[in-house]
N, CA and C of each residue as an Amber inpcrd file, in Angstrom:
protein
   513
  14.5240000  22.6130000  -7.3230000  14.1640000  21.4820000  -8.0940000
  14.0090000  19.7280000  -6.9690000  13.8270000  20.7090000  -5.6400000
  13.4340000  19.3210000  -4.7170000  11.6450000  19.8450000  -4.5530000
  11.9130000  17.7220000  -4.6280000  10.2820000  17.7330000  -4.9840000
   9.8680000  18.2080000  -3.7430000  10.0150000  18.3050000  -2.5370000
   8.8830000  18.6070000  -1.0250000   8.9480000  20.1210000  -1.6110000
   7.4400000  20.2930000  -1.1650000   7.2620000  22.0120000  -0.8190000
   8.1200000  21.9020000   0.4620000   8.1480000  22.6720000   0.6890000
   9.2790000  23.6890000   1.5000000   9.0310000  25.4460000   1.5670000
   8.7170000  25.8320000   3.0950000   8.7880000  27.0590000   3.0410000
   8.7100000  27.8940000   4.7710000   9.7990000  28.6950000   4.8200000
  10.5190000  28.6350000   6.1580000   9.5640000  30.3970000   6.8970000
   9.0620000  30.2430000   8.3400000   8.3640000  31.5500000   8.2060000
   8.9880000  32.1240000   9.2400000   9.3730000  33.3290000   9.9270000
   9.6490000  33.7240000  11.2010000   9.4020000  33.8280000  12.2450000
   9.5830000  33.7040000  13.5150000   9.2690000  33.7980000  15.1740000
   7.8370000  34.9390000  14.6910000   7.0910000  35.4050000  14.0660000
   5.8550000  35.8730000  14.5080000   4.6840000  34.9590000  13.2950000
   5.2880000  33.5810000  13.4050000   4.5090000  32.7080000  11.7960000
   4.4210000  32.8190000  10.9570000   5.1830000  34.1210000   9.9800000
   4.8480000  35.2470000   8.5910000   5.9000000  34.5100000   7.8440000
   5.1340000  34.5490000   6.4360000   5.9690000  33.8740000   5.7800000
   6.9860000  34.6800000   5.4440000   8.3380000  33.8240000   5.0600000
   9.4820000  34.7180000   4.8840000   9.2130000  34.3490000   2.9350000
   9.0100000  33.0910000   2.6130000   9.7030000  32.7440000   1.4410000
   9.5750000  31.1870000   1.6880000   9.7960000  30.6820000  -0.0700000
   9.0790000  29.0260000  -0.3540000   9.6780000  28.1130000  -1.5240000
   9.8840000  27.5430000  -1.9010000   9.7690000  27.0990000  -3.1610000
   8.8330000  27.1820000  -3.6330000   9.2650000  26.4720000  -5.5620000
   7.8530000  26.4710000  -5.9820000   7.2600000  25.6190000  -5.4900000
   7.7870000  24.9510000  -5.2540000   6.1490000  22.9810000  -4.8580000
   5.8130000  23.5460000  -3.9700000   5.6620000  24.9570000  -3.7030000
   5.0290000  24.8010000  -1.8740000   3.4380000  25.5240000  -2.6100000
   3.1820000  26.7910000  -3.5410000   2.1160000  26.9930000  -4.2300000
   1.6200000  25.9260000  -4.3140000   2.5580000  24.8840000  -5.5690000
   1.6920000  23.9620000  -6.4290000   1.0700000  22.8260000  -5.2440000
   1.6870000  22.4840000  -3.9360000   0.2470000  21.7650000  -3.6740000
  -0.7310000  22.6390000  -2.4890000  -0.6950000  23.9510000  -3.0600000
  -1.7590000  24.2130000  -2.0840000  -2.0510000  25.4810000  -2.8160000
  -2.4620000  25.3370000  -4.2120000  -3.2470000  25.8970000  -4.8600000
  -4.0890000  26.3290000  -5.1640000  -4.8050000  26.2500000  -3.5990000
  -6.1360000  26.8980000  -3.6480000  -5.9150000  28.0800000  -2.9960000
  -4.9430000  28.3400000  -2.2770000  -3.9990000  29.5820000  -1.6760000
  -3.0290000  30.1630000  -1.7070000  -2.8760000  29.5180000  -3.2490000
  -1.5360000  29.8120000  -4.1610000  -1.2830000  31.5740000  -3.7450000
  -2.9630000  32.3040000  -4.2070000  -2.5970000  33.6860000  -4.5540000
  -2.0310000  34.3300000  -3.3810000  -2.2140000  33.5130000  -1.9060000
  -1.8290000  34.1930000  -0.5350000  -0.6740000  33.8370000  -0.5500000
   0.0980000  33.2470000  -0.7900000   1.1260000  32.6240000  -0.2130000
   2.7030000  33.9570000  -0.9820000   2.7490000  35.0180000  -0.3720000
   3.2300000  36.5540000  -0.8840000   4.3850000  35.9850000   1.3620000
   4.9110000  36.3350000   0.8710000   5.9980000  36.8850000   2.3330000
   4.9520000  37.9470000   3.6620000   5.5710000  37.5260000   4.3220000
   4.5080000  38.6940000   5.0610000   3.3640000  37.7060000   5.4780000
   2.2040000  36.8230000   5.1870000   1.1150000  36.3560000   4.6340000
   0.8620000  35.3890000   6.9040000   0.2280000  35.1920000   7.4840000
   0.6790000  34.5260000   8.4540000  -0.0850000  33.5140000   8.7530000
   0.8340000  32.5130000   8.9140000   0.4920000  31.1300000   9.0990000
  -1.1330000  31.0250000   9.1430000  -1.2330000  31.4790000   9.9400000
  -3.0890000  31.0500000  10.6510000  -4.2250000  31.3090000   9.8320000
  -3.4250000  32.4220000   9.5080000  -4.9360000  32.9790000   8.4880000
  -4.3300000  32.5200000   6.6610000  -3.3650000  31.4660000   6.3080000
  -3.1100000  30.6780000   5.4270000  -4.3310000  29.3370000   5.3600000
  -3.8850000  29.5820000   6.7880000  -4.6100000  28.0450000   6.9740000
  -6.2470000  28.4180000   7.0590000  -5.9670000  29.0710000   7.8200000
  -7.9330000  28.7300000   8.0370000  -8.4940000  29.4400000   6.4420000
  -7.5490000  29.9110000   5.4450000  -8.4630000  31.0290000   4.2740000
  -8.4560000  29.2590000   3.0770000  -7.1780000  28.1590000   3.5420000
  -7.5210000  27.0080000   3.0440000  -8.8460000  26.6380000   3.6000000
  -9.0820000  26.0340000   4.6790000 -10.5000000  25.7030000   4.9660000
 -11.6030000  26.7660000   4.1440000 -11.7660000  27.9440000   4.7470000
 -12.3970000  28.0520000   4.2510000 -12.7810000  27.6430000   2.3610000
 -11.7310000  27.8580000   1.3220000 -12.2190000  27.4060000   0.5720000
 -11.9010000  26.1190000   0.0320000 -11.5410000  25.7820000   1.0540000
 -11.9110000  23.8230000   0.4520000 -11.1650000  22.7320000   0.0880000
  -9.4840000  23.9250000   0.5720000  -8.6190000  23.0650000   0.3570000
  -8.4200000  21.7600000   1.0210000  -8.9380000  21.2550000   2.3440000
  -8.7900000  20.7500000   2.7510000 -10.4400000  19.9410000   3.2500000
 -10.6260000  19.0350000   2.5510000 -12.0560000  19.1160000   2.3860000
 -12.8360000  18.4550000   3.7190000 -11.7630000  17.4780000   4.2080000
 -12.2840000  16.1750000   5.0850000 -12.2610000  17.4940000   6.7650000
 -12.1920000  18.7390000   6.6240000 -12.3470000  19.3810000   7.7840000
 -14.0900000  19.3450000   8.0360000 -14.7440000  19.4150000   8.9840000
 -16.3220000  19.5880000   8.9620000 -16.6500000  21.2530000   9.5450000
 -17.6450000  21.8260000   8.6850000 -17.8430000  23.5900000   8.8220000
 -17.3040000  23.2550000  10.6420000 -18.3030000  21.9830000  11.9580000
 -18.7260000  22.5080000  13.2600000 -17.6970000  22.1710000  14.0530000
 -16.1630000  21.5780000  13.5360000 -14.6230000  21.8610000  13.4990000
 -13.6280000  22.1650000  13.4270000 -13.7980000  23.6150000  12.5980000
 -13.0970000  23.8470000  12.0900000 -12.3600000  24.9120000  12.7260000
 -12.4630000  25.4400000  12.9830000 -12.0930000  26.5630000  14.3310000
 -10.7640000  25.0140000  15.1890000 -10.9830000  24.3370000  15.7870000
 -10.2980000  22.7830000  16.6670000 -10.1430000  22.7080000  15.7680000
  -9.3340000  22.1560000  14.5490000  -8.5650000  21.9150000  13.4040000
  -7.8090000  23.0590000  12.9100000  -8.0070000  24.0720000  12.7140000
  -6.6150000  25.1100000  13.0120000  -6.3520000  25.3900000  13.7240000
  -6.6220000  25.2250000  15.0470000  -5.9330000  25.6620000  16.1570000
  -4.7620000  24.8060000  16.6540000  -5.3330000  23.2480000  15.8940000
  -4.4130000  22.1230000  15.8630000  -3.2920000  21.8630000  14.8550000
  -3.7540000  22.6300000  13.4320000  -2.0810000  22.8590000  12.9010000
  -1.4970000  24.1980000  13.1590000  -2.2480000  24.8340000  13.4980000
  -1.3570000  26.2220000  14.1970000  -0.4190000  25.3270000  15.6590000
  -0.8360000  24.8220000  16.0480000   0.0400000  24.5950000  17.5240000
   1.0700000  23.7220000  16.5120000   0.7750000  21.8370000  15.8150000
   2.1530000  21.2580000  15.1530000   2.4950000  22.4810000  14.2440000
   2.4230000  23.1940000  13.5610000   2.9920000  24.1760000  13.4840000
   4.0120000  24.5010000  14.4270000   3.6120000  24.9360000  14.5160000
   4.8260000  25.8420000  16.0070000   5.6440000  25.0020000  16.6290000
   5.0280000  23.9200000  17.3880000   6.1720000  22.9060000  17.7600000
   6.4290000  22.0930000  17.3210000   6.0720000  21.2580000  15.7430000
   7.0350000  20.5630000  15.0520000   6.7830000  19.0760000  15.1780000
   5.3310000  18.6890000  15.1770000   4.4420000  17.9100000  15.6400000
   4.2410000  17.6560000  13.7920000   4.2560000  16.2650000  13.7120000
   3.3930000  15.7060000  12.0980000   2.5750000  15.4590000  11.8180000
   2.1580000  16.1020000  10.9300000   0.3050000  15.7020000  10.2990000
   0.1630000  15.3140000   9.0160000  -0.4600000  14.5670000   9.0770000
  -1.6100000  14.1440000   7.7750000  -2.4600000  14.7630000   7.1320000
  -2.9650000  15.7110000   6.5820000  -3.3350000  15.7170000   5.4780000
  -4.2190000  15.1980000   4.3800000  -5.6050000  15.6410000   4.1010000
  -6.4780000  14.8000000   2.5720000  -6.3660000  16.4330000   2.2290000
  -5.9630000  16.7350000   0.7260000  -6.2450000  17.9440000  -0.0910000
  -7.6370000  18.0550000  -0.7070000  -8.5000000  18.5650000  -1.1340000
  -9.6700000  18.8760000  -2.2650000  -9.5720000  17.3980000  -3.3630000
  -7.7290000  17.9440000  -4.0180000  -7.7140000  16.7280000  -5.2440000
  -7.5130000  15.0530000  -5.3930000  -8.2480000  15.1000000  -3.8740000
  -7.4790000  14.1060000  -3.2000000  -6.0770000  13.2650000  -3.1180000
  -5.1370000  13.9150000  -3.4320000  -3.4920000  13.7430000  -2.7300000
  -3.4310000  14.2320000  -0.6930000  -2.3490000  12.8170000  -0.5530000
  -2.0450000  13.6520000   0.5250000  -1.1020000  13.7620000   1.2070000
  -0.7880000  15.1090000   2.0560000   0.4260000  15.3040000   2.7050000
   0.6670000  15.5100000   3.5600000   1.4510000  15.1140000   4.1630000
   2.7790000  14.7220000   5.0090000   3.2740000  15.9910000   5.4110000
   2.9400000  16.6260000   6.3190000   3.3960000  18.1750000   7.2000000
   4.7210000  18.2760000   8.4420000   5.3610000  18.4470000   7.6490000
   6.4920000  18.0940000   9.2520000   6.7540000  19.8960000   9.8100000
   6.8910000  20.9130000  10.6450000   7.5660000  21.8340000  10.9140000
   8.5290000  22.1040000  11.6690000  10.0830000  22.3850000  11.7220000
  10.9880000  22.1450000  12.2710000  11.2720000  23.6160000  12.7340000
  11.1060000  23.5900000  14.1250000  11.3620000  25.3130000  14.8460000
  12.9850000  25.4200000  14.2280000  13.5490000  27.1040000  13.7000000
  15.0720000  27.1010000  13.9260000  15.0090000  28.1510000  15.1070000
  16.4070000  28.3050000  14.6930000  16.9710000  28.5470000  16.3290000
  16.7930000  30.6270000  16.5380000  16.2700000  30.8420000  15.4090000
  15.9340000  32.4090000  15.5540000  14.6450000  32.5770000  16.2110000
  13.5580000  31.0560000  16.5210000  12.0970000  31.3500000  16.6920000
  11.2900000  30.8800000  15.2400000  12.2440000  30.9720000  14.2220000
  10.9660000  30.6710000  12.9870000  10.3230000  29.3030000  12.8140000
  10.2220000  29.0300000  11.6240000  10.2410000  28.1480000  11.3140000
   9.9600000  26.9580000   9.7340000  10.9700000  26.2250000  10.1030000
  10.9870000  25.6570000   8.2340000   9.9090000  24.4670000   8.2690000
   8.9850000  24.8220000   7.2250000   7.4930000  23.8420000   7.4680000
   7.7540000  23.1620000   5.7290000   7.7950000  21.8720000   5.2910000
   8.0400000  20.9260000   4.6770000   6.8300000  19.7990000   4.9430000
   6.4760000  20.1880000   2.7880000   5.4960000  18.9630000   3.4480000
   5.9910000  18.6260000   2.2530000   4.9560000  17.4080000   2.2460000
   5.6230000  15.8230000   1.1200000   4.7470000  15.0210000   0.5350000
   3.9840000  14.5920000  -0.5640000   2.6740000  14.1880000  -1.7750000
   3.0900000  12.7490000  -1.2900000   2.5720000  12.1330000   0.0090000
   2.4150000  10.6440000   0.1580000   0.7940000   9.9240000  -0.1190000
   0.7510000  10.3130000  -1.2460000  -0.8700000   9.6670000  -1.8200000
  -0.3050000   8.7750000  -2.5140000   0.6070000   8.0970000  -3.0760000
   0.8710000   6.4530000  -3.3180000   1.2360000   5.6560000  -2.1370000
   1.3740000   6.2420000  -1.1330000   1.2840000   5.4910000  -0.0410000
   0.1710000   5.2350000   0.6800000  -0.5660000   6.5200000   0.8710000
  -1.9080000   6.0230000   1.0610000  -2.4730000   5.4910000   0.4310000
  -2.6980000   5.4100000  -0.7560000  -3.3950000   4.5460000  -1.5030000
  -3.0060000   2.8270000  -1.7230000  -1.4380000   2.5170000  -1.4160000
  -1.2960000   1.2000000  -1.2720000  -1.6650000   0.5680000   0.6650000
  -1.6370000   1.7290000   1.1870000  -2.3180000   1.0680000   2.7500000
  -3.3240000   1.1700000   2.7680000  -4.5980000   1.4110000   1.9520000
  -5.8240000   1.6720000   1.5520000  -5.9180000   0.0350000   1.5310000
  -5.3180000   0.1680000   0.1780000  -5.5730000  -1.2840000  -0.8680000
  -4.9010000  -3.0570000   0.4190000  -4.1320000  -2.6320000   1.0310000
  -4.0480000  -3.6920000   1.7830000  -4.8380000  -3.8310000   3.0720000
  -5.1010000  -2.5580000   3.5090000  -6.5390000  -2.8940000   4.3400000
  -7.7560000  -3.3320000   3.6550000  -8.1760000  -2.9810000   2.5170000
  -8.5010000  -3.5590000   2.0380000  -8.5470000  -5.4170000   1.7580000
  -7.6580000  -5.1430000   0.9460000  -7.3890000  -7.1580000   0.9520000
  -7.1620000  -7.6780000   2.6040000  -6.6730000  -7.3960000   3.4460000
  -7.1270000  -7.9450000   4.8730000  -8.6600000  -8.2690000   5.3930000
  -9.1480000  -6.9630000   4.5560000 -10.9120000  -7.0370000   6.1250000
 -11.1880000  -7.6570000   4.7200000 -11.3310000  -8.1410000   3.2390000
 -12.4100000  -8.3710000   1.9710000 -12.4180000 -10.1900000   1.5820000
 -12.8860000 -10.5650000   1.4230000 -12.6110000 -11.8800000   0.9490000
 -12.5340000 -11.3020000  -0.6300000 -11.2140000 -11.9960000  -1.1750000
 -10.9230000 -12.0990000  -2.6550000 -11.7810000 -12.6750000  -3.4500000
 -12.4510000 -13.7660000  -3.8910000 -13.9010000 -14.0380000  -4.2350000
 -14.4570000 -12.7690000  -5.0870000 -15.5190000 -13.1660000  -3.5080000
 -16.9180000 -11.8640000  -3.7840000 -16.4060000 -10.9350000  -3.6460000
 -15.3970000 -10.0090000  -3.0450000 -14.6900000  -8.9550000  -2.5430000
 -15.8830000  -8.6270000  -2.0000000 -16.5050000  -9.3640000  -0.5840000
 -17.5630000  -9.1760000   0.4140000 -16.8440000  -9.1470000   1.5860000
 -16.5550000  -8.1370000   2.7130000 -16.2300000  -8.2300000   4.6400000
 -15.7180000  -9.4500000   4.4240000 -15.2750000  -9.8750000   4.5700000
 -14.4490000 -10.8570000   5.3990000 -14.6740000 -11.5200000   6.7410000
 -13.9470000 -12.3500000   8.0400000 -14.2400000 -12.7040000   9.5770000
 -13.5710000 -11.1070000  10.1670000 -12.5810000 -11.0800000   9.4190000
 -11.4460000 -10.3000000   9.8280000 -12.4830000  -8.6000000  10.4430000
 -12.4870000  -8.2870000   9.7140000 -13.6080000  -7.3620000   9.3440000
 -14.5890000  -7.2630000  10.3350000 -15.4610000  -8.6920000   9.9750000
 -16.6070000  -8.7220000  11.3900000 -16.2780000  -8.6190000  11.8820000
 -14.9770000  -9.1620000  13.1850000 -14.5390000  -9.0360000  14.2950000
 -14.1450000  -7.6490000  14.6120000 -13.7310000  -6.6870000  13.6440000
 -13.5910000  -5.5020000  13.8960000 -14.5590000  -4.8680000  14.2840000
 -15.3370000  -4.9930000  13.1750000 -16.7500000  -4.2350000  13.8110000
 -17.6440000  -4.2860000  14.8640000 -16.9980000  -6.2240000  15.2290000
 -17.9980000  -6.1650000  16.0380000 -17.5100000  -5.3640000  17.8250000
 -16.4590000  -5.7640000  17.6360000 -15.3330000  -4.7090000  18.6680000
 -15.4550000  -3.4540000  19.1170000 -15.8430000  -3.0820000  17.4150000
 -16.0750000  -1.4870000  17.6440000 -17.5920000  -1.2650000  18.5700000
 -18.7520000  -2.4870000  17.7190000 -19.8870000  -2.1140000  18.2670000
 -19.9200000  -2.2990000  19.8950000 -19.2680000  -3.3400000  20.2740000
 -19.8010000  -3.5840000  21.7230000 -19.0480000  -2.4510000  22.4000000
 -17.8910000  -1.8980000  22.1970000 -16.5350000  -0.2830000  22.0850000
 -17.9300000   0.4910000  22.8860000 -18.8210000   0.6740000  22.2120000
 -19.4650000   1.8510000  21.3040000 -21.1960000   1.9620000  22.6010000
 -21.1070000   0.7160000  22.8470000 -22.5020000   0.4750000  23.9710000
 -21.7000000  -0.0550000  24.6560000 -20.2210000   0.1930000  25.5130000
 -20.2850000   0.3150000  26.6960000 -19.9090000   2.0760000  27.2850000
 -19.7610000   2.2640000  25.9680000 -19.7830000   4.4800000  26.3740000
 -20.9070000   4.1950000  26.4570000 -22.3000000   3.8990000  25.5260000
 -23.4760000   5.1040000  25.6000000 -24.7270000   3.8260000  25.7960000
 -26.2690000   4.0170000  25.7230000 -26.9910000   3.2920000  25.7700000
 -26.8310000   2.8790000  24.2120000 -26.7370000   1.7680000  24.3250000
 -27.8770000   0.8690000  22.6780000 -27.6920000   0.3640000  22.4780000
 -28.4210000  -0.3760000  21.5380000 -28.3560000  -2.4620000  21.5340000
 -27.8170000  -2.3240000  20.3680000 -27.4270000  -4.0130000  19.9460000
 -26.9660000  -4.6720000  19.1700000 -26.9340000  -5.7220000  19.4060000
 -27.1530000  -6.5090000  17.9680000 -27.9220000  -7.8700000  17.1190000
 -27.0440000  -8.3520000  16.5660000 -26.2620000  -9.6470000  16.5300000
 -25.9440000  -9.8650000  15.7330000 -26.8250000 -11.4370000  15.3240000
 -26.2890000 -11.0300000  13.6220000 -27.6790000 -12.4150000  12.8170000
 -26.5200000 -13.1640000  12.4730000 -27.2090000 -14.7150000  12.5770000
 -25.9060000 -15.4310000  11.9880000 -26.8600000 -16.2650000  10.9460000
 -26.5050000 -16.7030000   9.8950000 -27.1410000 -17.3820000   8.8090000
 -26.3410000 -19.0870000   7.9080000 -27.0920000 -19.7610000   8.3400000
 -26.4720000 -20.8790000   8.0840000 -26.8910000 -21.6450000   6.7650000
 -26.0980000 -21.3750000   5.3910000 -26.7050000 -22.4230000   4.5950000
 -26.4620000 -23.4390000   4.2150000 -27.5820000 -24.3400000   3.5160000
 -27.3500000 -25.4570000   3.4460000 -26.4830000 -25.3930000   2.6480000
 -24.8980000 -27.0270000   2.2570000 -24.8460000 -27.5530000   1.2800000
 -23.8150000 -26.2770000   0.7030000 -23.3700000 -25.3000000   2.0950000
 -22.3640000 -24.4460000   1.4310000 -21.1710000 -24.7480000   1.3010000
 -20.6590000 -26.4550000   1.7040000 -19.5310000 -26.8360000   2.2810000
 -19.4100000 -26.8390000   0.0870000 -20.1120000 -27.6170000  -0.7610000
 -19.7790000 -27.2270000  -1.6840000 -18.7940000 -26.1200000  -2.2020000
 -19.5810000 -25.1000000  -1.7000000 -18.9490000 -23.8870000  -2.6550000
 -17.2560000 -23.6390000  -1.7910000 -17.4180000 -23.8380000  -0.7690000
 -16.1530000 -23.3480000   0.3610000 -15.5280000 -24.7420000   0.0100000
 -15.1660000 -26.0090000  -0.4310000 -13.9380000 -26.9900000  -0.7210000
 -13.6070000 -26.5140000  -2.4600000 -14.8970000 -25.5090000  -3.7180000
 -14.0310000 -25.5390000  -4.4490000 -13.9440000 -24.3690000  -4.3130000
 -13.9160000 -23.5810000  -3.7910000 -13.5660000 -22.0380000  -4.2840000
 -12.5940000 -21.4660000  -2.7880000 -12.4780000 -22.5610000  -1.3790000
 -12.2510000 -22.1470000  -0.3900000 -12.9200000 -20.9190000   0.3020000
 -12.5530000 -20.8460000   1.2780000 -13.4810000 -20.3970000   1.9330000
 -13.2740000 -18.5800000   2.3590000
């Protein structure tokens, strides 16, 4: 009846057991979630099968190594799955050298964070990027120009009689 996905791995990172939610969350590799399966092999096959769409092929090996390291040391991570869901994953070491792996669906929280971010960076009337986004993007561009040679241009457009629009609808 646990809402989170739960799995127990032994000291050699081999799957001992998992609850029914674990294969539900990791559906593209559900057929591999058998006792004895190595954690690294599961992550690698998940990447190969497209379970983690945000992983670029050129960065796959580094991402797999990061996931295995996080699993062994208990560092929390958030990953987006191919079906759009977001999972929060954390592993806790056990006294015998194994690992308890718990994954929680945080999709609703991520959607709310995106909505708040969008609201903070866009005008509510026009849905166009606002001044806060302009300043953020300008800071990013300036930081990038400080790291590598490139040019930056800012175009300022002044609209005549736009005060009437601001007075009517607000800034």
